[in-house]
N, C-alpha and C positions, 0 to 999 in steps of 0.2 A: 541824292539831294545834296546840294552844295550849300555850306555854311557861309553866311554874309555877316558883316559888322552890324547890319540893322536889324537882324533876328533877335527876337526876345530870348533870353536865357532860358526861361522855362519851356519854350518851343524846341530848343535843341536838346533839352534834358528829356522831353517826351520823345524826340526822335531816336535818342540813344542815350540811355542812363549812364552808360560808361564815360561819356564826356565829363561827367563831374568832376573827375580827377584834375582836368585841365582848369576850371574855374577854382578849385580848391587851391591849385598851385599859385594862382594869381592872387590869392587872399580872400577870395569870397567864399566864406565858411557857412554863410547862411543861405543855401540854396533854395530852402523853402519859404524863404521870406517874401513879403509883398513885392519888393523891389525886383527879385528874380522874375516875377509874373509880369512885370510891366516895363523891365529896363532892357535896352538893347545891349549886346556885346559891347558896342563902341562906348555907351554911356557908362557902362559898369567898368570898363577899362579905364576911363577918365577918372573916375573916382577913385579906383584903387591904383592909379599909377602904372597901369600896365599897357603894354603894346598891343593894340587891337588887331593890327594885321598879323602880328607873329600868333597871336592867339587864334585867330581864324585859320591861319595857315596849319597850325598844329592841329586843330579840330577836323579840318578836312582831310589831312593825312591820316589821322586816326579812323575816320570813317572810311577811307580807301582800303585800309588794312583789316577790316573786320569781315 
């Protein structure tokens, strides 16, 4: 499965919990909060001042290497 910016964070975490490290690196420390269950990667990056394209690229690279 390929990660996209419009995917919900919780969906990505269910797909592979080891992706949590990438969200933590961008400053999203409350991965179990309601926002993670309804917020897209793109929306979360906007709130946290992170680059959504870079995060998606890192997530997809991570998933290719597991």
